[in-house]
mmCIF file of the N, C-alpha and C atoms, coordinates in Angstrom:
data_MODEL
# 
_entry.id   MODEL 
# 
loop_
_atom_site.group_PDB 
_atom_site.id 
_atom_site.type_symbol 
_atom_site.label_atom_id 
_atom_site.label_alt_id 
_atom_site.label_comp_id 
_atom_site.label_asym_id 
_atom_site.label_entity_id 
_atom_site.label_seq_id 
_atom_site.pdbx_PDB_ins_code 
_atom_site.Cartn_x 
_atom_site.Cartn_y 
_atom_site.Cartn_z 
_atom_site.occupancy 
_atom_site.B_iso_or_equiv 
_atom_site.pdbx_formal_charge 
_atom_site.auth_seq_id 
_atom_site.auth_comp_id 
_atom_site.auth_asym_id 
_atom_site.auth_atom_id 
_atom_site.pdbx_PDB_model_num 
ATOM 1   N N  . MET A 1 1  ? 6.384  50.773 5.681   1.00 0.00 ? 1  MET A N  1 
ATOM 2   C CA . MET A 1 1  ? 5.994  51.446 4.458   1.00 0.00 ? 1  MET A CA 1 
ATOM 3   C C  . MET A 1 1  ? 7.162  52.276 3.971   1.00 0.00 ? 1  MET A C  1 
ATOM 4   N N  . GLN A 1 2  ? 7.567  52.402 2.559   1.00 0.00 ? 2  GLN A N  1 
ATOM 5   C CA . GLN A 1 2  ? 8.654  52.876 1.859   1.00 0.00 ? 2  GLN A CA 1 
ATOM 6   C C  . GLN A 1 2  ? 8.320  54.312 1.595   1.00 0.00 ? 2  GLN A C  1 
ATOM 7   N N  . ARG A 1 3  ? 9.495  55.061 1.742   1.00 0.00 ? 3  ARG A N  1 
ATOM 8   C CA . ARG A 1 3  ? 9.065  56.508 1.632   1.00 0.00 ? 3  ARG A CA 1 
ATOM 9   C C  . ARG A 1 3  ? 9.322  56.768 -0.109  1.00 0.00 ? 3  ARG A C  1 
ATOM 10  N N  . GLU A 1 4  ? 8.328  57.423 -0.636  1.00 0.00 ? 4  GLU A N  1 
ATOM 11  C CA . GLU A 1 4  ? 8.470  57.845 -2.054  1.00 0.00 ? 4  GLU A CA 1 
ATOM 12  C C  . GLU A 1 4  ? 9.332  59.076 -2.197  1.00 0.00 ? 4  GLU A C  1 
ATOM 13  N N  . GLU A 1 5  ? 10.339 58.915 -2.851  1.00 0.00 ? 5  GLU A N  1 
ATOM 14  C CA . GLU A 1 5  ? 11.184 60.255 -3.196  1.00 0.00 ? 5  GLU A CA 1 
ATOM 15  C C  . GLU A 1 5  ? 10.742 60.722 -4.416  1.00 0.00 ? 5  GLU A C  1 
ATOM 16  N N  . LYS A 1 6  ? 10.467 62.088 -4.245  1.00 0.00 ? 6  LYS A N  1 
ATOM 17  C CA . LYS A 1 6  ? 10.160 62.797 -5.436  1.00 0.00 ? 6  LYS A CA 1 
ATOM 18  C C  . LYS A 1 6  ? 11.283 63.113 -6.379  1.00 0.00 ? 6  LYS A C  1 
ATOM 19  N N  . GLU A 1 7  ? 11.081 63.055 -7.658  1.00 0.00 ? 7  GLU A N  1 
ATOM 20  C CA . GLU A 1 7  ? 12.290 63.616 -8.409  1.00 0.00 ? 7  GLU A CA 1 
ATOM 21  C C  . GLU A 1 7  ? 12.202 65.169 -8.458  1.00 0.00 ? 7  GLU A C  1 
ATOM 22  N N  . SER A 1 8  ? 13.498 65.655 -8.250  1.00 0.00 ? 8  SER A N  1 
ATOM 23  C CA . SER A 1 8  ? 13.610 67.121 -8.328  1.00 0.00 ? 8  SER A CA 1 
ATOM 24  C C  . SER A 1 8  ? 13.217 67.675 -9.541  1.00 0.00 ? 8  SER A C  1 
ATOM 25  N N  . PRO A 1 9  ? 12.676 68.907 -9.862  1.00 0.00 ? 9  PRO A N  1 
ATOM 26  C CA . PRO A 1 9  ? 12.530 69.495 -11.161 1.00 0.00 ? 9  PRO A CA 1 
ATOM 27  C C  . PRO A 1 9  ? 13.665 69.675 -11.948 1.00 0.00 ? 9  PRO A C  1 
ATOM 28  N N  . LEU A 1 10 ? 14.860 69.986 -11.266 1.00 0.00 ? 10 LEU A N  1 
ATOM 29  C CA . LEU A 1 10 ? 15.971 70.244 -12.264 1.00 0.00 ? 10 LEU A CA 1 
ATOM 30  C C  . LEU A 1 10 ? 16.600 68.793 -12.791 1.00 0.00 ? 10 LEU A C  1 
ATOM 31  N N  . LYS A 1 11 ? 16.250 67.607 -12.120 1.00 0.00 ? 11 LYS A N  1 
ATOM 32  C CA . LYS A 1 11 ? 16.574 66.536 -12.560 1.00 0.00 ? 11 LYS A CA 1 
ATOM 33  C C  . LYS A 1 11 ? 15.827 66.079 -13.664 1.00 0.00 ? 11 LYS A C  1 
ATOM 34  N N  . PHE A 1 12 ? 14.400 66.415 -13.603 1.00 0.00 ? 12 PHE A N  1 
ATOM 35  C CA . PHE A 1 12 ? 13.625 65.977 -14.642 1.00 0.00 ? 12 PHE A CA 1 
ATOM 36  C C  . PHE A 1 12 ? 13.703 66.775 -15.856 1.00 0.00 ? 12 PHE A C  1 
ATOM 37  N N  . TYR A 1 13 ? 13.873 68.348 -15.718 1.00 0.00 ? 13 TYR A N  1 
ATOM 38  C CA . TYR A 1 13 ? 14.516 68.939 -16.965 1.00 0.00 ? 13 TYR A CA 1 
ATOM 39  C C  . TYR A 1 13 ? 15.754 68.443 -17.662 1.00 0.00 ? 13 TYR A C  1 
ATOM 40  N N  . ALA A 1 14 ? 16.615 68.265 -16.796 1.00 0.00 ? 14 ALA A N  1 
ATOM 41  C CA . ALA A 1 14 ? 18.005 67.699 -17.363 1.00 0.00 ? 14 ALA A CA 1 
ATOM 42  C C  . ALA A 1 14 ? 17.794 66.443 -18.158 1.00 0.00 ? 14 ALA A C  1 
ATOM 43  N N  . LYS A 1 15 ? 17.019 65.477 -17.609 1.00 0.00 ? 15 LYS A N  1 
ATOM 44  C CA . LYS A 1 15 ? 16.733 64.221 -18.251 1.00 0.00 ? 15 LYS A CA 1 
ATOM 45  C C  . LYS A 1 15 ? 16.066 64.428 -19.667 1.00 0.00 ? 15 LYS A C  1 
ATOM 46  N N  . TYR A 1 16 ? 15.074 65.200 -19.745 1.00 0.00 ? 16 TYR A N  1 
ATOM 47  C CA . TYR A 1 16 ? 14.372 65.417 -21.121 1.00 0.00 ? 16 TYR A CA 1 
ATOM 48  C C  . TYR A 1 16 ? 14.953 66.299 -21.854 1.00 0.00 ? 16 TYR A C  1 
ATOM 49  N N  . SER A 1 17 ? 15.754 67.242 -21.388 1.00 0.00 ? 17 SER A N  1 
ATOM 50  C CA . SER A 1 17 ? 16.657 68.225 -22.483 1.00 0.00 ? 17 SER A CA 1 
ATOM 51  C C  . SER A 1 17 ? 17.775 67.419 -23.170 1.00 0.00 ? 17 SER A C  1 
ATOM 52  N N  . THR A 1 18 ? 18.288 66.566 -22.062 1.00 0.00 ? 18 THR A N  1 
ATOM 53  C CA . THR A 1 18 ? 19.468 65.991 -22.663 1.00 0.00 ? 18 THR A CA 1 
ATOM 54  C C  . THR A 1 18 ? 18.858 64.671 -23.929 1.00 0.00 ? 18 THR A C  1 
ATOM 55  N N  . LEU A 1 19 ? 17.957 64.410 -23.529 1.00 0.00 ? 19 LEU A N  1 
ATOM 56  C CA . LEU A 1 19 ? 17.237 63.386 -24.433 1.00 0.00 ? 19 LEU A CA 1 
ATOM 57  C C  . LEU A 1 19 ? 16.912 63.920 -25.973 1.00 0.00 ? 19 LEU A C  1 
ATOM 58  N N  . GLY A 1 20 ? 16.540 65.272 -25.704 1.00 0.00 ? 20 GLY A N  1 
ATOM 59  C CA . GLY A 1 20 ? 16.047 66.117 -26.957 1.00 0.00 ? 20 GLY A CA 1 
ATOM 60  C C  . GLY A 1 20 ? 17.434 66.513 -27.610 1.00 0.00 ? 20 GLY A C  1 
ATOM 61  N N  . LEU A 1 21 ? 18.452 66.703 -27.002 1.00 0.00 ? 21 LEU A N  1 
ATOM 62  C CA . LEU A 1 21 ? 19.845 67.145 -27.574 1.00 0.00 ? 21 LEU A CA 1 
ATOM 63  C C  . LEU A 1 21 ? 20.287 65.922 -28.240 1.00 0.00 ? 21 LEU A C  1 
ATOM 64  N N  . GLN A 1 22 ? 20.185 64.843 -27.721 1.00 0.00 ? 22 GLN A N  1 
ATOM 65  C CA . GLN A 1 22 ? 20.808 63.510 -28.280 1.00 0.00 ? 22 GLN A CA 1 
ATOM 66  C C  . GLN A 1 22 ? 20.146 63.227 -29.495 1.00 0.00 ? 22 GLN A C  1 
ATOM 67  N N  . MET A 1 23 ? 18.678 63.345 -29.621 1.00 0.00 ? 23 MET A N  1 
ATOM 68  C CA . MET A 1 23 ? 17.827 63.164 -30.909 1.00 0.00 ? 23 MET A CA 1 
ATOM 69  C C  . MET A 1 23 ? 18.445 64.115 -31.960 1.00 0.00 ? 23 MET A C  1 
ATOM 70  N N  . ILE A 1 24 ? 18.448 65.386 -31.687 1.00 0.00 ? 24 ILE A N  1 
ATOM 71  C CA . ILE A 1 24 ? 19.022 66.447 -32.667 1.00 0.00 ? 24 ILE A CA 1 
ATOM 72  C C  . ILE A 1 24 ? 20.483 65.954 -33.152 1.00 0.00 ? 24 ILE A C  1 
ATOM 73  N N  . VAL A 1 25 ? 21.294 65.611 -32.262 1.00 0.00 ? 25 VAL A N  1 
ATOM 74  C CA . VAL A 1 25 ? 22.618 65.008 -32.942 1.00 0.00 ? 25 VAL A CA 1 
ATOM 75  C C  . VAL A 1 25 ? 22.567 64.008 -33.633 1.00 0.00 ? 25 VAL A C  1 
ATOM 76  N N  . ILE A 1 26 ? 21.560 62.945 -33.452 1.00 0.00 ? 26 ILE A N  1 
ATOM 77  C CA . ILE A 1 26 ? 21.410 61.753 -34.203 1.00 0.00 ? 26 ILE A CA 1 
ATOM 78  C C  . ILE A 1 26 ? 21.155 62.253 -35.595 1.00 0.00 ? 26 ILE A C  1 
ATOM 79  N N  . MET A 1 27 ? 19.960 63.153 -35.703 1.00 0.00 ? 27 MET A N  1 
ATOM 80  C CA . MET A 1 27 ? 19.468 63.751 -36.923 1.00 0.00 ? 27 MET A CA 1 
ATOM 81  C C  . MET A 1 27 ? 20.462 64.496 -37.835 1.00 0.00 ? 27 MET A C  1 
ATOM 82  N N  . VAL A 1 28 ? 21.170 65.428 -37.218 1.00 0.00 ? 28 VAL A N  1 
ATOM 83  C CA . VAL A 1 28 ? 22.129 66.081 -37.797 1.00 0.00 ? 28 VAL A CA 1 
ATOM 84  C C  . VAL A 1 28 ? 23.314 65.243 -38.287 1.00 0.00 ? 28 VAL A C  1 
ATOM 85  N N  . ALA A 1 29 ? 23.777 64.375 -37.390 1.00 0.00 ? 29 ALA A N  1 
ATOM 86  C CA . ALA A 1 29 ? 24.796 63.550 -38.037 1.00 0.00 ? 29 ALA A CA 1 
ATOM 87  C C  . ALA A 1 29 ? 24.389 62.779 -39.208 1.00 0.00 ? 29 ALA A C  1 
ATOM 88  N N  . GLY A 1 30 ? 23.221 62.197 -39.294 1.00 0.00 ? 30 GLY A N  1 
ATOM 89  C CA . GLY A 1 30 ? 22.766 61.497 -40.468 1.00 0.00 ? 30 GLY A CA 1 
ATOM 90  C C  . GLY A 1 30 ? 22.716 62.510 -41.667 1.00 0.00 ? 30 GLY A C  1 
ATOM 91  N N  . ALA A 1 31 ? 22.243 63.735 -41.573 1.00 0.00 ? 31 ALA A N  1 
ATOM 92  C CA . ALA A 1 31 ? 22.070 64.538 -42.657 1.00 0.00 ? 31 ALA A CA 1 
ATOM 93  C C  . ALA A 1 31 ? 23.428 65.013 -43.097 1.00 0.00 ? 31 ALA A C  1 
ATOM 94  N N  . PHE A 1 32 ? 24.475 65.201 -42.245 1.00 0.00 ? 32 PHE A N  1 
ATOM 95  C CA . PHE A 1 32 ? 25.865 65.518 -42.804 1.00 0.00 ? 32 PHE A CA 1 
ATOM 96  C C  . PHE A 1 32 ? 26.696 64.596 -43.213 1.00 0.00 ? 32 PHE A C  1 
ATOM 97  N N  . GLY A 1 33 ? 26.223 63.444 -42.670 1.00 0.00 ? 33 GLY A N  1 
ATOM 98  C CA . GLY A 1 33 ? 26.942 62.093 -43.380 1.00 0.00 ? 33 GLY A CA 1 
ATOM 99  C C  . GLY A 1 33 ? 26.417 61.816 -44.619 1.00 0.00 ? 33 GLY A C  1 
ATOM 100 N N  . GLY A 1 34 ? 25.024 61.981 -44.882 1.00 0.00 ? 34 GLY A N  1 
ATOM 101 C CA . GLY A 1 34 ? 24.514 61.721 -46.233 1.00 0.00 ? 34 GLY A CA 1 
ATOM 102 C C  . GLY A 1 34 ? 25.206 62.738 -47.308 1.00 0.00 ? 34 GLY A C  1 
ATOM 103 N N  . LYS A 1 35 ? 25.149 64.003 -46.572 1.00 0.00 ? 35 LYS A N  1 
ATOM 104 C CA . LYS A 1 35 ? 25.805 65.227 -47.549 1.00 0.00 ? 35 LYS A CA 1 
ATOM 105 C C  . LYS A 1 35 ? 27.234 64.816 -47.831 1.00 0.00 ? 35 LYS A C  1 
ATOM 106 N N  . ALA A 1 36 ? 27.911 64.359 -47.019 1.00 0.00 ? 36 ALA A N  1 
ATOM 107 C CA . ALA A 1 36 ? 29.436 64.135 -47.129 1.00 0.00 ? 36 ALA A CA 1 
ATOM 108 C C  . ALA A 1 36 ? 29.505 63.126 -48.417 1.00 0.00 ? 36 ALA A C  1 
ATOM 109 N N  . ILE A 1 37 ? 28.834 61.929 -47.979 1.00 0.00 ? 37 ILE A N  1 
ATOM 110 C CA . ILE A 1 37 ? 28.861 60.740 -49.011 1.00 0.00 ? 37 ILE A CA 1 
ATOM 111 C C  . ILE A 1 37 ? 28.396 61.159 -50.401 1.00 0.00 ? 37 ILE A C  1 
ATOM 112 N N  . ASP A 1 38 ? 27.316 62.006 -50.566 1.00 0.00 ? 38 ASP A N  1 
ATOM 113 C CA . ASP A 1 38 ? 26.890 62.512 -51.885 1.00 0.00 ? 38 ASP A CA 1 
ATOM 114 C C  . ASP A 1 38 ? 28.021 63.374 -52.444 1.00 0.00 ? 38 ASP A C  1 
ATOM 115 N N  . GLY A 1 39 ? 28.679 64.322 -51.712 1.00 0.00 ? 39 GLY A N  1 
ATOM 116 C CA . GLY A 1 39 ? 29.742 65.076 -52.158 1.00 0.00 ? 39 GLY A CA 1 
ATOM 117 C C  . GLY A 1 39 ? 30.757 64.242 -52.603 1.00 0.00 ? 39 GLY A C  1 
ATOM 118 N N  . TRP A 1 40 ? 31.163 63.257 -52.000 1.00 0.00 ? 40 TRP A N  1 
ATOM 119 C CA . TRP A 1 40 ? 32.224 62.177 -52.228 1.00 0.00 ? 40 TRP A CA 1 
ATOM 120 C C  . TRP A 1 40 ? 31.966 61.774 -53.723 1.00 0.00 ? 40 TRP A C  1 
ATOM 121 N N  . LEU A 1 41 ? 30.719 61.104 -53.700 1.00 0.00 ? 41 LEU A N  1 
ATOM 122 C CA . LEU A 1 41 ? 30.318 60.360 -55.021 1.00 0.00 ? 41 LEU A CA 1 
ATOM 123 C C  . LEU A 1 41 ? 30.004 61.355 -56.231 1.00 0.00 ? 41 LEU A C  1 
ATOM 124 N N  . ASP A 1 42 ? 29.717 62.484 -56.023 1.00 0.00 ? 42 ASP A N  1 
ATOM 125 C CA . ASP A 1 42 ? 29.382 63.579 -57.055 1.00 0.00 ? 42 ASP A CA 1 
ATOM 126 C C  . ASP A 1 42 ? 28.149 63.027 -57.910 1.00 0.00 ? 42 ASP A C  1 
ATOM 127 N N  . TRP A 1 43 ? 27.138 62.790 -57.205 1.00 0.00 ? 43 TRP A N  1 
ATOM 128 C CA . TRP A 1 43 ? 25.943 62.288 -58.060 1.00 0.00 ? 43 TRP A CA 1 
ATOM 129 C C  . TRP A 1 43 ? 25.146 63.611 -58.180 1.00 0.00 ? 43 TRP A C  1 
ATOM 130 N N  . ASP A 1 44 ? 24.184 63.496 -59.062 1.00 0.00 ? 44 ASP A N  1 
ATOM 131 C CA . ASP A 1 44 ? 23.313 64.741 -59.409 1.00 0.00 ? 44 ASP A CA 1 
ATOM 132 C C  . ASP A 1 44 ? 22.195 64.794 -58.386 1.00 0.00 ? 44 ASP A C  1 
ATOM 133 N N  . PHE A 1 45 ? 21.567 63.576 -58.064 1.00 0.00 ? 45 PHE A N  1 
ATOM 134 C CA . PHE A 1 45 ? 20.438 63.595 -57.007 1.00 0.00 ? 45 PHE A CA 1 
ATOM 135 C C  . PHE A 1 45 ? 21.080 63.094 -55.630 1.00 0.00 ? 45 PHE A C  1 
ATOM 136 N N  . PRO A 1 46 ? 20.659 63.748 -54.640 1.00 0.00 ? 46 PRO A N  1 
ATOM 137 C CA . PRO A 1 46 ? 21.336 63.603 -53.375 1.00 0.00 ? 46 PRO A CA 1 
ATOM 138 C C  . PRO A 1 46 ? 20.703 62.255 -52.534 1.00 0.00 ? 46 PRO A C  1 
ATOM 139 N N  . VAL A 1 47 ? 20.854 61.294 -53.132 1.00 0.00 ? 47 VAL A N  1 
ATOM 140 C CA . VAL A 1 47 ? 20.297 60.020 -52.619 1.00 0.00 ? 47 VAL A CA 1 
ATOM 141 C C  . VAL A 1 47 ? 20.616 59.689 -51.221 1.00 0.00 ? 47 VAL A C  1 
ATOM 142 N N  . PHE A 1 48 ? 21.938 59.852 -50.925 1.00 0.00 ? 48 PHE A N  1 
ATOM 143 C CA . PHE A 1 48 ? 22.335 59.473 -49.500 1.00 0.00 ? 48 PHE A CA 1 
ATOM 144 C C  . PHE A 1 48 ? 21.735 60.604 -48.524 1.00 0.00 ? 48 PHE A C  1 
ATOM 145 N N  . THR A 1 49 ? 21.749 61.637 -48.856 1.00 0.00 ? 49 THR A N  1 
ATOM 146 C CA . THR A 1 49 ? 21.418 62.834 -48.052 1.00 0.00 ? 49 THR A CA 1 
ATOM 147 C C  . THR A 1 49 ? 20.024 62.548 -47.676 1.00 0.00 ? 49 THR A C  1 
ATOM 148 N N  . LEU A 1 50 ? 19.128 62.103 -48.514 1.00 0.00 ? 50 LEU A N  1 
ATOM 149 C CA . LEU A 1 50 ? 17.611 61.867 -48.241 1.00 0.00 ? 50 LEU A CA 1 
ATOM 150 C C  . LEU A 1 50 ? 17.632 60.501 -47.304 1.00 0.00 ? 50 LEU A C  1 
ATOM 151 N N  . ALA A 1 51 ? 18.140 59.690 -47.897 1.00 0.00 ? 51 ALA A N  1 
ATOM 152 C CA . ALA A 1 51 ? 18.025 58.276 -47.241 1.00 0.00 ? 51 ALA A CA 1 
ATOM 153 C C  . ALA A 1 51 ? 18.419 58.179 -45.727 1.00 0.00 ? 51 ALA A C  1 
ATOM 154 N N  . LEU A 1 52 ? 19.717 58.704 -45.588 1.00 0.00 ? 52 LEU A N  1 
ATOM 155 C CA . LEU A 1 52 ? 20.378 58.986 -44.194 1.00 0.00 ? 52 LEU A CA 1 
ATOM 156 C C  . LEU A 1 52 ? 19.470 59.938 -43.346 1.00 0.00 ? 52 LEU A C  1 
ATOM 157 N N  . THR A 1 53 ? 19.021 60.950 -43.852 1.00 0.00 ? 53 THR A N  1 
ATOM 158 C CA . THR A 1 53 ? 18.207 61.897 -42.969 1.00 0.00 ? 53 THR A CA 1 
ATOM 159 C C  . THR A 1 53 ? 16.771 61.086 -42.536 1.00 0.00 ? 53 THR A C  1 
ATOM 160 N N  . ILE A 1 54 ? 16.302 60.553 -43.447 1.00 0.00 ? 54 ILE A N  1 
ATOM 161 C CA . ILE A 1 54 ? 15.208 59.904 -43.049 1.00 0.00 ? 54 ILE A CA 1 
ATOM 162 C C  . ILE A 1 54 ? 15.370 58.716 -42.013 1.00 0.00 ? 54 ILE A C  1 
ATOM 163 N N  . LEU A 1 55 ? 16.311 57.928 -42.294 1.00 0.00 ? 55 LEU A N  1 
ATOM 164 C CA . LEU A 1 55 ? 16.933 56.821 -41.320 1.00 0.00 ? 55 LEU A CA 1 
ATOM 165 C C  . LEU A 1 55 ? 17.201 57.415 -39.994 1.00 0.00 ? 55 LEU A C  1 
ATOM 166 N N  . SER A 1 56 ? 17.929 58.614 -40.077 1.00 0.00 ? 56 SER A N  1 
ATOM 167 C CA . SER A 1 56 ? 18.357 59.151 -38.721 1.00 0.00 ? 56 SER A CA 1 
ATOM 168 C C  . SER A 1 56 ? 17.226 59.735 -37.970 1.00 0.00 ? 56 SER A C  1 
ATOM 169 N N  . VAL A 1 57 ? 16.184 60.266 -38.635 1.00 0.00 ? 57 VAL A N  1 
ATOM 170 C CA . VAL A 1 57 ? 15.021 60.900 -37.965 1.00 0.00 ? 57 VAL A CA 1 
ATOM 171 C C  . VAL A 1 57 ? 14.162 59.481 -37.275 1.00 0.00 ? 57 VAL A C  1 
ATOM 172 N N  . ALA A 1 58 ? 13.956 58.639 -37.983 1.00 0.00 ? 58 ALA A N  1 
ATOM 173 C CA . ALA A 1 58 ? 13.310 57.269 -37.650 1.00 0.00 ? 58 ALA A CA 1 
ATOM 174 C C  . ALA A 1 58 ? 14.236 56.753 -36.394 1.00 0.00 ? 58 ALA A C  1 
ATOM 175 N N  . GLY A 1 59 ? 15.476 56.837 -36.630 1.00 0.00 ? 59 GLY A N  1 
ATOM 176 C CA . GLY A 1 59 ? 16.342 56.040 -35.366 1.00 0.00 ? 59 GLY A CA 1 
ATOM 177 C C  . GLY A 1 59 ? 16.219 57.051 -34.060 1.00 0.00 ? 59 GLY A C  1 
ATOM 178 N N  . ALA A 1 60 ? 16.248 58.384 -34.552 1.00 0.00 ? 60 ALA A N  1 
ATOM 179 C CA . ALA A 1 60 ? 16.192 59.311 -33.227 1.00 0.00 ? 60 ALA A CA 1 
ATOM 180 C C  . ALA A 1 60 ? 14.705 59.142 -32.485 1.00 0.00 ? 60 ALA A C  1 
ATOM 181 N N  . VAL A 1 61 ? 13.635 59.024 -33.383 1.00 0.00 ? 61 VAL A N  1 
ATOM 182 C CA . VAL A 1 61 ? 12.300 58.882 -32.711 1.00 0.00 ? 61 VAL A CA 1 
ATOM 183 C C  . VAL A 1 61 ? 12.280 57.577 -31.980 1.00 0.00 ? 61 VAL A C  1 
ATOM 184 N N  . PHE A 1 62 ? 12.939 56.473 -32.506 1.00 0.00 ? 62 PHE A N  1 
ATOM 185 C CA . PHE A 1 62 ? 12.832 55.173 -31.812 1.00 0.00 ? 62 PHE A CA 1 
ATOM 186 C C  . PHE A 1 62 ? 13.733 55.356 -30.404 1.00 0.00 ? 62 PHE A C  1 
ATOM 187 N N  . TYR A 1 63 ? 14.914 56.021 -30.515 1.00 0.00 ? 63 TYR A N  1 
ATOM 188 C CA . TYR A 1 63 ? 15.593 56.243 -29.488 1.00 0.00 ? 63 TYR A CA 1 
ATOM 189 C C  . TYR A 1 63 ? 14.905 57.183 -28.337 1.00 0.00 ? 63 TYR A C  1 
ATOM 190 N N  . GLY A 1 64 ? 14.352 58.203 -28.759 1.00 0.00 ? 64 GLY A N  1 
ATOM 191 C CA . GLY A 1 64 ? 13.515 58.959 -27.844 1.00 0.00 ? 64 GLY A CA 1 
ATOM 192 C C  . GLY A 1 64 ? 12.452 58.362 -27.241 1.00 0.00 ? 64 GLY A C  1 
ATOM 193 N N  . MET A 1 65 ? 11.774 57.357 -27.834 1.00 0.00 ? 65 MET A N  1 
ATOM 194 C CA . MET A 1 65 ? 10.590 56.669 -27.396 1.00 0.00 ? 65 MET A CA 1 
ATOM 195 C C  . MET A 1 65 ? 11.206 55.634 -26.319 1.00 0.00 ? 65 MET A C  1 
ATOM 196 N N  . ARG A 1 66 ? 12.236 55.176 -26.720 1.00 0.00 ? 66 ARG A N  1 
ATOM 197 C CA . ARG A 1 66 ? 12.844 53.992 -25.686 1.00 0.00 ? 66 ARG A CA 1 
ATOM 198 C C  . ARG A 1 66 ? 13.381 54.965 -24.372 1.00 0.00 ? 66 ARG A C  1 
ATOM 199 N N  . GLY A 1 67 ? 13.726 56.120 -24.663 1.00 0.00 ? 67 GLY A N  1 
ATOM 200 C CA . GLY A 1 67 ? 14.330 56.834 -23.479 1.00 0.00 ? 67 GLY A CA 1 
ATOM 201 C C  . GLY A 1 67 ? 13.130 57.403 -22.729 1.00 0.00 ? 67 GLY A C  1 
ATOM 202 N N  . LEU A 1 68 ? 11.834 57.655 -23.135 1.00 0.00 ? 68 LEU A N  1 
ATOM 203 C CA . LEU A 1 68 ? 10.738 58.175 -22.374 1.00 0.00 ? 68 LEU A CA 1 
ATOM 204 C C  . LEU A 1 68 ? 10.010 56.928 -21.562 1.00 0.00 ? 68 LEU A C  1 
ATOM 205 N N  . PHE A 1 69 ? 10.076 55.866 -22.201 1.00 0.00 ? 69 PHE A N  1 
ATOM 206 C CA . PHE A 1 69 ? 9.347  54.805 -21.710 1.00 0.00 ? 69 PHE A CA 1 
ATOM 207 C C  . PHE A 1 69 ? 10.292 53.938 -20.637 1.00 0.00 ? 69 PHE A C  1 
ATOM 208 N N  . LYS A 1 70 ? 11.584 54.286 -20.503 1.00 0.00 ? 70 LYS A N  1 
ATOM 209 C CA . LYS A 1 70 ? 12.486 53.644 -19.516 1.00 0.00 ? 70 LYS A CA 1 
ATOM 210 C C  . LYS A 1 70 ? 12.333 54.219 -18.331 1.00 0.00 ? 70 LYS A C  1 
ATOM 211 N N  . LYS A 1 71 ? 12.303 53.482 -17.309 1.00 0.00 ? 71 LYS A N  1 
ATOM 212 C CA . LYS A 1 71 ? 12.063 53.878 -15.731 1.00 0.00 ? 71 LYS A CA 1 
ATOM 213 C C  . LYS A 1 71 ? 13.400 54.166 -15.132 1.00 0.00 ? 71 LYS A C  1 
# 
């Protein structure tokens, strides 16, 4: 019979807090990247800010789900 090792609480919190921080970084990078492109193009409506923010949120959710269900 194999011994089951419990995951320490510190490792558990570190794993999920790191995942949350990575998701935040993805979303912030998309928003600032879109803002930089819109500033460079000098358009009236912030097309790239909206598009990249929405895409980065979707990407962060996908990344988070993948990380949650990974063993």
